[in-house]
C-alpha positions as CSV (number, residue, x, y, z in Angstrom):
1,X,133.1,84.6,131.4
2,X,131.9,87.6,133.5
3,X,134.8,89.8,133.5
4,X,136.2,92.5,135.3
5,X,135.1,95.7,133.3
6,X,138.8,97.1,132.0
7,X,139.7,100.3,129.6
8,X,142.0,99.6,127.1
9,X,144.6,102.0,127.1
10,X,147.8,102.8,125.3
11,X,150.9,101.9,127.2
12,X,152.2,105.4,128.9
13,X,156.0,104.2,128.8
14,X,159.1,106.2,128.1
15,X,160.0,103.7,125.3
16,X,159.6,103.5,121.5
17,X,157.6,100.4,120.7
18,X,158.4,98.5,117.8
19,X,155.0,97.4,116.7
20,X,155.7,93.9,117.6
21,X,156.7,94.6,120.6
22,X,153.4,96.5,121.6
23,X,151.2,93.8,119.9
24,X,153.3,91.2,122.3
25,X,152.9,93.3,125.8
26,X,149.2,93.2,125.0
27,X,149.2,89.4,124.4
28,X,150.6,88.9,127.9
29,X,148.2,91.8,129.7
30,X,145.1,89.6,128.0
31,X,146.5,86.7,129.0
32,X,146.6,87.6,132.6
33,X,143.7,89.3,132.3
34,X,141.9,85.8,131.4
35,X,143.7,84.4,134.8
36,X,142.4,87.1,136.6
37,X,139.0,86.6,135.0
38,X,139.3,82.9,135.9
39,X,140.2,83.9,139.3
40,X,136.9,86.1,140.0
41,X,134.6,83.5,138.2
42,X,135.6,80.7,140.5
43,X,132.6,79.4,142.8
44,X,132.7,81.2,146.2
45,X,131.7,78.1,147.6
46,X,134.1,75.9,146.2
47,X,136.3,74.2,148.3
48,X,140.3,75.7,147.8
49,X,142.1,74.4,145.0
50,X,145.4,73.0,146.4
51,X,148.1,73.7,143.1
52,X,151.8,73.2,143.1
53,X,153.4,76.5,143.7
54,X,155.9,75.4,141.0
55,X,154.1,75.4,137.9
56,X,152.4,79.2,139.0
57,X,156.1,80.4,139.5
58,X,157.2,78.7,136.3
59,X,153.9,80.8,134.4
60,X,155.4,84.0,136.0
61,X,158.6,83.3,135.1
62,X,157.6,82.5,131.3
63,X,156.0,86.2,131.4
64,X,158.8,88.0,132.8
65,X,161.4,86.5,130.3
66,X,158.9,87.8,127.3
67,X,158.5,91.1,129.1
68,X,162.3,91.4,129.2
69,X,162.5,90.1,125.7
70,X,160.0,93.3,124.7
71,X,161.5,95.5,126.9
72,X,165.5,94.8,125.2
73,X,164.5,95.2,121.5
74,X,162.7,98.8,122.8
75,X,164.9,102.2,122.9
76,X,164.4,104.3,125.6
77,X,163.4,107.8,125.1
78,X,163.5,111.0,127.5
79,X,159.8,111.7,128.7
80,X,159.8,115.5,127.0
81,X,160.8,113.8,123.4
């Protein structure tokens, strides 16, 4: 799959991330990049795909819930620490 060139970087947040939280964020990032790659690799001559918006919104709601759980498991720290 021809993807968009991306440079993997550590997350620059002011959270102390437990290792499992960091891995979950990386998994979510990778899944979203896969979806973006699928969209980018679509044949430009193909007819637009008609999709019911509810499953799409449900997908984003799932990622939002997972992200909330990850952030809830982290501890905020001051930027200077």
